[in-house]
C-alpha positions in Angstrom: 36.6 29.7 20.7 32.8 29.4 20.7 32.4 32.4 18.4 34.9 31.0 16.0 33.0 27.7 15.9 29.7 29.5 15.2 31.3 31.6 12.4 32.8 28.5 10.8 29.5 26.6 11.0 27.6 29.6 9.5 30.1 29.8 6.7 29.8 26.1 5.9 26.0 26.3 5.9 26.1 29.3 3.6 28.4 27.4 1.2 26.0 24.4 1.2 22.9 26.6 0.7 24.4 28.7 -2.1 24.1 26.0 -4.9 20.5 25.5 -3.9 19.7 29.2 -4.4 21.5 29.7 -7.7 20.1 28.7 -11.1 21.1 25.2 -12.3 22.7 26.4 -15.6 24.5 29.6 -16.4 22.1 30.5 -19.2 18.9 29.7 -17.3 16.6 32.5 -16.5 15.1 32.7 -13.0 11.6 31.9 -14.5 13.0 28.6 -15.9 14.0 27.3 -12.5 11.0 25.7 -10.8 10.8 24.7 -7.2 9.7 21.2 -6.1 6.3 21.2 -4.4 6.6 21.4 -0.7 5.4 18.3 1.2 5.5 17.9 4.9 7.3 14.8 6.1 5.1 14.7 9.2 2.0 14.0 7.0 3.5 10.8 5.7 2.6 7.5 7.4 5.2 5.9 9.7 7.5 3.3 8.1 6.6 -0.3 8.8 8.4 -2.5 11.3 10.9 -5.0 9.9 12.9 -8.0 11.3 16.6 -7.2 11.2 17.9 -10.6 12.1 17.7 -14.1 10.6 15.0 -15.0 13.0 13.4 -13.6 16.2 11.7 -15.6 19.0 8.1 -14.7 19.8 7.7 -14.9 23.6 4.8 -15.1 26.0 6.1 -12.2 28.1 8.3 -9.3 27.6 11.4 -11.1 29.0 14.1 -13.2 27.4 13.5 -16.0 29.9 9.7 -16.4 29.1 8.2 -19.3 27.1 8.8 -19.3 23.3 5.6 -19.3 21.3 7.0 -19.1 17.8 9.6 -17.6 15.4 9.4 -14.4 13.4 11.3 -14.4 10.1 12.1 -11.4 7.9 9.7 -12.8 5.2 6.8 -12.7 7.7 4.3 -9.8 7.8 3.3 -8.6 11.3 1.6 -5.8 13.1 2.7 -4.1 16.4 -0.1 -3.4 18.8 1.8 -2.2 21.9 5.2 -1.6 23.4 6.7 -2.2 26.8 10.2 -0.8 27.2 12.3 -2.4 24.4 9.7 -5.1 23.7 6.9 -5.1 21.1 3.7 -7.0 21.3 3.2 -8.3 17.7 0.7 -10.4 15.7 2.4 -12.5 13.1 -0.1 -12.3 10.3 1.7 -15.1 8.4 1.2 -17.6 11.2 -1.3 -16.0 13.5 1.0 -16.2 16.5 0.7 -13.3 19.0 3.4 -12.5 21.5 6.4 -10.3 22.5 9.6 -9.7 20.5 12.7 -7.7 21.4 13.0 -4.3 19.8 16.7 -5.0 19.4 15.9 -7.1 16.4 12.5 -5.7 15.2 12.4 -1.9 14.5 11.2 0.5 11.9 13.6 2.6 9.9 13.7 6.4 10.6 12.6 8.8 8.0 14.8 11.9 7.7 12.7 15.1 7.1 14.3 18.1 5.7 11.4 20.5 6.3 
C-alpha cells in the first residue's frame, strides 16, 4: 500500500514538472527559453501584521479580562514589539496607544516559498 502511494505521488510530481521542463512553444529552440532569475524567498522581509476583524481591543495585559486601553481598526498602522503566547504587544502609530492585542485577530499573512 505504501509503495503504491509513493509511486503514484512520484508519477503525479513528474507530470506536474514536465511542462516546466519543456519549451513553451513547439517551434521554440532551447536557447529561446529563458529561466527566471532565482531569488531566495528567505531574503525577503516578513509581511506586515494586519487587523483581520472590524476592530480589536487594545488591553493593558495579555488577558481578555484586563483593562481596555483603546481600539485598533484595520485602517490603523501599528508595530509589534513582542509576543506572549497568542498575544502581541503593539504600538498603534495612528493613536500612540501601546498595549496587548489577541493574535486571533491580528496576524501576518504567510509567504509561500517555492525554492
